[in-house]
C-alpha positions in Angstrom: 31.6 -13.3 3.2 33.7 -16.0 4.8 33.4 -18.4 1.8 30.8 -20.1 -0.4 28.6 -22.6 1.4 26.0 -25.2 0.6 22.8 -23.8 2.2 19.5 -25.6 2.3 16.4 -23.4 2.9 13.2 -25.2 4.0 10.1 -23.3 2.9 9.1 -21.8 -0.4 7.0 -18.9 0.7 8.0 -15.3 0.5 10.4 -15.6 3.5 12.2 -18.7 2.1 12.4 -17.2 -1.4 13.8 -13.8 -0.4 16.3 -15.7 1.8 17.3 -17.8 -1.2 17.6 -14.7 -3.4 19.8 -12.8 -1.0 22.1 -15.8 -0.4 22.4 -16.8 -4.1 23.4 -13.2 -4.9 26.2 -13.7 -2.3 27.5 -16.7 -4.3 26.3 -19.5 -2.0 25.0 -22.7 -3.4 21.4 -22.7 -2.3 18.8 -25.5 -2.4 15.2 -24.6 -1.6 12.9 -27.4 -0.4 9.2 -26.8 -0.7 6.6 -29.4 0.1 4.0 -28.1 -2.3 4.0 -28.3 -6.1 4.4 -24.5 -6.4 5.9 -21.7 -4.3 3.9 -19.2 -2.3 1.0 -21.5 -1.7 0.4 -20.9 2.0 0.5 -17.6 4.0 2.0 -15.8 0.9 -0.7 -16.7 -1.5 -3.4 -14.0 -1.1 -2.4 -11.7 1.7 -3.4 -8.1 1.9 -0.9 -6.9 -0.7 0.3 -4.0 1.4 4.0 -3.2 1.7 3.4 -1.1 4.8 6.9 0.0 5.6 6.1 2.8 8.0 3.2 1.2 9.8 4.8 -1.8 11.4 3.7 -1.4 15.1 3.2 -4.9 16.6 -0.3 -6.0 17.6 0.9 -6.3 21.2 0.5 -2.8 22.6 -0.9 -1.0 25.6 -4.7 -1.3 25.7 -5.0 -3.9 23.0 -6.1 -6.6 25.5 -8.9 -4.3 26.7 -9.9 -3.5 23.1 -9.8 -7.2 22.2 -12.3 -8.0 24.9 -14.7 -5.5 23.4 -14.2 -7.0 19.9 -15.0 -10.5 21.1 -18.5 -9.5 22.0 -19.5 -7.5 18.9 -20.7 -8.7 15.5 -18.2 -8.4 12.6 -15.4 -8.4 15.2 -11.9 -8.1 13.7 -10.6 -10.6 16.3 -12.0 -13.9 17.6 -10.7 -16.1 20.3 -11.3 -19.9 20.6 -9.6 -21.1 23.8 -8.4 -24.7 23.5 -6.7 -27.2 25.8 -3.5 -26.4 24.1 -0.5 -25.5 26.2 1.2 -23.7 23.3 -1.8 -21.4 22.8 -1.8 -20.5 26.5 1.9 -19.9 26.6 1.6 -17.7 23.5 -1.3 -15.7 24.9 0.5 -15.2 28.2 3.6 -13.9 26.4 1.5 -11.7 24.2 -0.1 -10.1 27.3 3.3 -9.4 28.8 4.3 -7.6 25.6 1.1 -5.4 25.7 2.8 -2.3 27.1 3.9 0.9 25.4 7.6 0.6 26.2 7.8 -2.9 24.8 5.7 -1.9 21.8 8.0 1.0 20.9 11.1 -1.0 21.3 9.8 -3.8 19.0 8.3 -1.3 16.5 11.8 0.2 16.1 13.2 -3.2 15.3 10.5 -3.8 12.7 10.9 -0.4 11.2 14.6 -1.0 10.6 13.9 -4.3 8.9 11.1 -2.8 6.8 13.0 0.2 5.6 16.2 -1.7 4.8 14.0 -4.1 2.8 12.3 -1.3 0.9 15.7 0.0 -0.3 16.9 -3.4 -1.3 13.7 -4.2 -3.1 14.2 -1.1 -5.2 17.6 -2.5 -6.2 16.0 -5.9 -7.2 13.5 -4.1 -9.4 16.1 -2.0 -11.0 18.1 -5.1 -11.8 15.1 -6.6 -13.6 13.0 -8.6 -11.2 9.8 -9.4 -13.0 6.7 -7.3 -12.4 4.5 -8.3 -9.5 2.0 -5.5 -9.7 4.2 -3.3 -7.7 3.2 0.4 -7.2 4.1 3.1 -4.7 0.7 4.9 -4.2 1.2 5.5 -0.5 -0.9 4.2 2.4 -3.9 5.9 4.1 -5.0 4.7 7.5 -8.5 5.8 8.3 -9.6 6.3 11.9 -13.2 6.3 12.9 -12.5 6.9 16.6 -11.5 10.5 17.4 -9.4 9.7 20.4 -7.4 7.1 18.5 -6.9 9.5 15.6 -5.6 12.2 17.9 -3.1 9.8 19.4 -2.0 8.7 15.9 -1.7 12.3 14.7 0.5 13.2 17.7 2.9 10.4 16.8 3.7 11.9 13.4 7.2 13.2 13.7 8.3 13.8 10.0 5.6 15.4 7.7 7.6 14.3 4.7 7.1 10.6 5.6 3.6 10.8 7.3 1.0 13.5 7.6 -2.3 13.7 9.4 -5.4 14.5 7.2 -8.9 15.7 7.9 -11.9 13.7 6.7 -12.3 16.0 3.6 -8.6 15.6 2.8 -8.9 11.8 3.1 -11.9 11.8 0.7 -9.9 14.0 -1.8 -6.9 11.8 -1.6 -8.9 8.6 -2.2 -12.3 9.2 -3.8 -13.3 5.6 -3.6 -13.7 6.1 0.2 -15.4 9.5 0.0 -18.6 7.9 1.3 -16.9 7.6 4.7 -16.4 11.3 5.1 -19.0 11.6 7.8 -17.9 8.5 9.6 -14.2 9.1 10.1 -12.2 11.5 12.3 -9.2 11.7 10.0 -6.4 9.7 8.5 -2.6 9.3 8.5 -1.0 9.2 5.0 2.4 7.6 4.4 3.3 8.6 0.7 6.2 6.2 0.4 4.4 2.9 1.2 3.8 0.4 -1.6 1.6 -2.4 -2.8 2.2 -5.6 -4.7 1.0 -9.1 -5.2 2.9 -11.4 -2.9 2.2 -14.6 -4.8 3.4 -13.0 -8.1 6.5 -11.7 -6.1 7.2 -15.3 -5.1 6.9 -16.4 -8.7 9.2 -13.6 -9.9 11.8 -14.6 -7.3 11.5 -18.3 -8.4 12.0 -17.3 -12.0 15.0 -15.2 -11.3 16.5 -17.9 -9.0 16.0 -20.6 -11.6 18.3 -18.7 -14.0 21.1 -18.9 -11.4 23.6 -21.8 -11.7 24.0 -21.9 -7.9 20.3 -22.5 -7.1 18.0 -25.5 -7.3 14.4 -26.0 -6.2 13.3 -29.4 -4.9 9.8 -30.3 -4.1 9.6 -32.8 -1.3 9.0 -33.2 2.4 11.8 -32.1 4.7 12.4 -33.1 8.3 15.0 -32.2 10.9 16.7 -34.6 13.3 19.5 -34.3 15.8 22.8 -35.0 14.1 26.4 -35.3 15.4 28.9 -32.7 16.6 26.1 -30.2 17.7 24.5 -30.2 14.3 21.1 -31.0 13.0 20.5 -33.3 10.1 18.1 -32.8 7.2 16.0 -35.6 5.8 14.4 -35.2 2.4 11.5 -37.6 1.9 13.1 -39.7 4.6 16.6 -39.8 3.2 19.7 -37.9 4.5 20.4 -34.7 2.7 23.9 -33.2 2.9 24.3 -29.5 3.5 26.5 -27.0 5.3 23.9 -24.7 6.7 20.1 -25.0 7.2 17.7 -22.1 7.1 14.3 -22.8 8.4 11.7 -20.5 6.8 8.6 -22.7 6.7 6.1 -20.4 8.4 3.8 -22.0 10.9 5.2 -25.5 9.9 8.5 -24.4 11.4 7.1 -25.1 14.9 6.5 -28.8 14.0 9.9 -29.1 12.2 11.9 -28.0 15.2 10.2 -30.2 17.8 12.4 -33.3 17.1 15.4 -31.0 17.9 14.0 -30.0 21.3 13.2 -26.5 20.1 9.8 -25.1 21.0 9.3 -22.1 18.8 7.0 -19.4 20.2 4.9 -19.3 17.0 1.1 -19.4 16.7 -1.0 -19.3 13.6 -3.3 -16.3 13.5 -5.9 -17.1 10.9 -6.8 -14.4 8.5 -9.0 -14.0 5.4 -9.0 -12.2 2.1 -11.3 -11.5 -0.8 -10.1 -10.7 -4.3 -12.5 -9.2 -6.8 -12.7 -6.9 -9.9 -15.2 -4.1 -9.3 -15.8 -1.2 -11.6 -12.6 1.0 -11.9 -14.0 3.8 -9.7 -14.2 1.4 -6.7 -10.6 0.2 -6.9 -8.6 2.5 -4.6 -5.4 3.9 -6.1 -4.1 4.4 -2.6 -3.5 1.6 -0.2 -6.1 1.9 2.6 -6.5 0.6 6.1 -9.8 0.9 8.0 -8.1 1.0 11.4 -11.0 0.4 13.7 -12.2 -2.6 11.7 -8.7 -3.8 10.9 -9.5 -4.2 7.2 -7.0 -3.4 4.5 -7.7 -2.6 0.9 -5.2 -2.7 -2.0 -5.6 -2.2 -5.7 -3.6 -4.8 -7.6 -3.6 -4.5 -11.4 -7.3 -3.5 -11.6 -8.4 -6.0 -9.0 -9.2 -5.2 -5.4 -7.7 -7.2 -2.5 -9.4 -7.0 0.9 -7.9 -8.7 3.9 -8.9 -8.8 7.5 -9.7 -10.8 10.7 -7.5 -12.4 13.3 -8.9 -15.8 14.5 -6.9 -17.1 17.4 -7.3 -20.8 18.0 -8.5 -21.7 14.5 -5.5 -23.8 13.4 -6.7 -24.6 9.9 -7.2 -22.9 6.5 -10.8 -23.8 5.9 -13.1 -21.1 4.7 -15.3 -20.2 7.6 -18.7 -19.0 6.1 -19.6 -17.0 9.1 -16.3 -15.0 9.1 -16.4 -14.5 5.4 -20.0 -13.3 5.7 -18.9 -10.8 8.3 -16.0 -9.6 6.1 -18.3 -9.2 3.1 -20.7 -7.2 5.2 -18.0 -4.9 6.4 -16.8 -4.3 2.8 -20.3 -3.7 1.5 -20.9 -1.2 4.2 -17.6 0.6 3.7 -17.2 0.4 -0.1 -20.7 -0.4 -1.5 -20.6 -2.2 -4.8 -17.0 -3.3 -4.5 -18.0 -7.0 -4.2 -19.5 -8.7 -7.2 -21.9 -11.6 -7.0 -19.9 -14.7 -6.1 -16.7 -13.6 -7.8 -14.7 -12.4 -4.8 -12.3 -15.4 -4.5 -12.2 -16.0 -0.8 -9.0 -17.2 0.9 -7.8 -18.1 4.4 -4.3 -18.5 5.7 -2.3 -18.8 8.9 0.0 -15.9 9.8 2.9 -17.4 11.8 3.2 -14.9 14.6 5.4 -14.5 17.7 3.9 -12.9 20.8 5.9 -9.8 20.4 5.4 -9.4 16.7 9.1 -9.5 16.1 10.3 -12.3 13.8 13.0 -14.7 14.9 16.0 -14.3 12.6 18.9 -15.9 14.4 21.2 -18.8 15.0 20.1 -21.7 17.2 22.0 -24.0 19.6 22.7 -26.2 16.6 25.8 -24.8 14.8 24.3 -25.3 11.4 20.7 -24.2 11.9 19.4 -20.7 11.4 15.8 -19.4 11.7 13.9 -16.9 9.7 10.4 -17.3 11.0 7.5 -15.6 12.8 6.7 -12.6 10.6 2.9 -12.7 11.3 0.9 -10.3 9.1 4.0 -8.5 8.0 5.7 -11.3 6.0 5.6 -9.5 2.7 6.7 -6.2 4.1 9.5 -7.6 6.2 10.7 -10.3 3.8 13.5 -8.6 2.0 14.8 -6.8 5.1 14.8 -10.2 7.0 16.7 -11.8 4.2 19.4 -9.1 4.5 19.6 -9.8 8.2 19.9 -13.5 7.5 22.7 -12.8 5.0 24.6 -11.0 7.7 24.2 -13.9 10.1 25.4 -16.4 7.5 28.5 -14.2 6.8 29.3 -14.2 10.5 29.1 -18.0 10.9 32.4 -19.5 11.8 33.3 -22.0 9.0 34.9 -24.2 11.6 31.6 -24.9 13.3 29.7 -25.9 10.1 32.2 -28.1 8.3 
């Protein structure tokens, strides 16, 4: 580290909190600004609960555009598209289509895998040092494939049987009895024994609690804004008043796009709306293993006796309102896949906007402003990539020339 700095982080979700945790541990004076009354209230609140370290392939891949067209015209589709007269949507979709090729996917998947695995090792350290429980477990992840061709391709990609292995339908049922009823409907599965689960919101609260005990951290609830400052720097306004700091880290999810516009920075972020259900079925219906129904793009995670189900990508719905039609489709999928898992009216629906880049790779970097850094664009992998992204951010902060930020 080149020296202790005053660093302001904007955004109190899992990305902002892990960023703060990594920088506080380095000895920096960190202020976290969050506009809501509590941390983890937006995309971090009720996501799928999977720490899917070895399954981080970006959505943009060869054939996905063709598959998506088929999804658009079927009931219970995992993806919906609402085209709007919005230039940012069209730019994002065009860039997404350019990224839909195998070479780009593999290159970007390697970047994500590096972030994910470095974060997994660091999270182990955090837990060993006493980070409060957030329903963490390491049960492994099972990806179930209904389509035989898709399964064969996935099985061929398995290179290390210690980290991933292909399973027959019977082996999938033996591994996770809660899904034994799918035995005749699936072609096989890929099991990653080292993958984990946890409650992202409880993780955010655990980080906040640990940070609050540090003398070099403070949490402020208020509205932050960015404006052009002097000497190639941006300036921070907190509730309309200047707020002095050495460095600024923007980690505000989809709101980051709005915050950078006064600076002339148009971030390639788009909110992909997703949904989740949280319920407490009978114990036999809560899977021990983390499960993904690949063809329907539905994830299932057992979190402390509760079941978290997450799914859907709504492109063009830039709000967090609960869409009864989409929730009905999700409930129908769950009832068909795991009968009896959803109670009567106690499934706690939620919707959030996943802040995604077209390539699926988050933006963790400096900007043309000497004092502004970005940690944004993690899409559906925010929980999985959060700790690794914070490590990368810490490296960037360490490399900042103190002469440019004083």
